[in-house]
KOLDO-80758 format. One record per residue (C-alpha): residue in one letter; y, z, x. Coordinates in steps of 0.02 Angstrom, whole numbers, plus 32768, in hexadecimal, padded with zeros to 4 digits. Layout:
REM KOLDO-80758
AYZX...
//
This chain:
REM KOLDO-80758
M800080008000T80A77FC9804CK81587FE88014Y81F67F98805AL829F7FE8806CE833C7F8F80A6Y83777FD1814CQ841F80028105E83C58066807FV836880C58107K840780E78166R8451812C80C6F83DB81BF80C0I838D81CB8170P8403820B81F9D8414819D8293H83B882178305V83238221828EG831F81648279E8321814D8335V828981BE8348L8228816282BFS825780B98306A822280E983B8L817A812D837BS815C8098830BH817B80198398V80EF80658404G807280608375F80738118834AF807780FA828DE7FDD808C8290R7F76812B8271S7FF881B68269V806681F081D9L8114823881BBI80FB82D68154G8169836B8123S8213836080D4W824382B98121A81B9826680BBM821882A78023F82AF82448054Y824681A7804FY820181D67FA4R82B481ED7F6AA82E4813D7FA4I824480E87F5FH823081467EBAN82E4817B7E97I82B882307E84A833582BF7E92F832883147F38A83AE835B7FADL836883C68035V839B83C280EAT831B83F1816ES831B83F7822BD826083DC823EI821183308259D8159834E823AL80DB82C8826AA802082CF8243V7FB4828082C7L7F03823982ACQ7E9A8276833EL7E2281F18383A7D6D82238394T7D6981CC843EY7DF2819784B4K7DEA811C8543E7E53815785D6G7EED80ED85F4T7EF6809C8547G7F76811584FAV8034812684F9D809281B78547L80FD81F284B4E815482738521K819D81E58585V81C5817F84E9L8224820F849AQ827D823F853AK82C1818E8544I832281AD84A2G835F825684DDA82DD82CC8497I82BD836784FEP820983AD850AD81F9846484DBF816A84E084C6S817985768455S81378621848BD809786028426G8076855C847FI80B484E483F8Q810184478445R81A4840883FFF82208382842FI82D683AC8412I835D832D83E1P840E835683A3G83F983B78301F833C839A82F4R829583C7833DI81F8835B833EE814C83A98328F809E835C8327I8013839B82B4V7F59837682AFH7ED5839E822CD7E7F84428253K7DC48423824EG7DA084DB8262S7DDE85718204R7E4885608167T7E8886108177K7ED986098222E7F12858E82A3S7E9185578323G7F05854683BAI7F6484B283FCT7F0F8407840BL7F34838A8498I7F3C82DB8452R7F14827884EFE7F3781CF84A0W7FEE8200848EN8000828A8512I803D83098493H800683B5845AA7FED83C2839EQ7FDD845C8334P7F3D846082CBL7F5B848A8214P7EE78488817DF7EE9840480F5I7F458382815FR7EB783078146M7EED82DA8095L7F9A82A980DAL7F4882368159N7EC881EB80E2F7F3981BD8051T7FD381628091E804A80D4806ER80AB806A80EAV8168805B80DFD81B97FC98138T826F7FB38165D82C57F2481C4D82AB7F818269F820D7FE78260Y8184802B81EFI813980D681D1H80AB811F8169I80C881AF80F1P804A8208807DI804781C37FCEP80A382387F5AE800082777F0BA7FBD82AE7FB4F806283027FE4F8065835A7F3DV7FB583A37F49H7FCF83D87FFCK806E84347FCFL801884887F3AI7F9984CD7FB2I80088507803FA8097854E7FD5N803985ED7FACR7FF085FD805AR80A0861A8098T80DF86C480CDD8193868580CCS81D486828019S825D86038041K81DD85888084R817085A77FECG820485807F7EK822884DE7FDDD817484A67FC9L817784C47F0FS8220846E7EFEQ81D883D37F50C814283D87ED9R81B483E77E45S8219834F7E7DL817982E57E90S812383217DF1G816982947D83I813082027DF1L807A822B7E09D7FE481C47DD6A7F6882337D7BQ7ECA81E07DB9I7F0381D57E6EL7F38828C7E63Q7E8A82BF7E2DD7E3982537EB3I7E9D82A97F3BA7E8583587EF5N7DC983387EF7S7DC982E97FA5E7DC283977FF3K7D40841E7FD7L7DAF84A77F93G7D78855A7F8BP7DA485D87F00R7E3486217F65T7E8385767F82K7E6E85467ECCK7EC585E67E9AQ7F5685BE7F0FI7F6485147EC3Q7F64855D7E12T7FEB85D97E42S8055854A7E88C803D84E67DE9E8074857A7D81G811085897DEEI814884D77DC5D810384CF7D11F808684497D40P7FE084437CE2Y7F59847D7D5BE7ED684247CF3Q7F1E837A7D25L7ED883927DD3G7E26838F7D90I7DE684157E07
//
């Protein structure tokens, strides 16, 4: 599934620094298998679907599909790519790698194949020479995507239904109430553009335990969305 946005439309809602990052990553093939997630995906939904959404964020979150095998010398050094556009590499005290540009920080995330209750450490993605943070339920954001083309570059974002289900899950796993409120606000904005069958297909693409289903139900209640529509 591919959407097209005029470049001027992109420039209207994506700041220059963010656009420069996405363009640089696109031109080295990063978005062939990787996905823009987080709040910046919401800005694309706003442009494509004309939904109401006005939230500023400093985080540029990118989900990376980790290859099962990697042949030495066939990858791209993203640290060098990002440094060429002025991004500064940085590691937090807990080992999370970020790249800092004026007003924004870039973080890479990978699906956590291990525990769903805690992070499994930092993962080196040798193909791109980056360290990604493993988090649960990222797989659905990587498996259900759409491509968005502009005149200058393209990206992949999760389809709205995948983004919606993911946010329903993580909202009530948050300990920070402001982040929980942001997740639910994004779900509320997307709730009117969802395809019912696709929504059920995505909700059933993961094996969800009773605790996770309860978290989803609580999120649905928080935005007045019928839990039954998920078919889980």
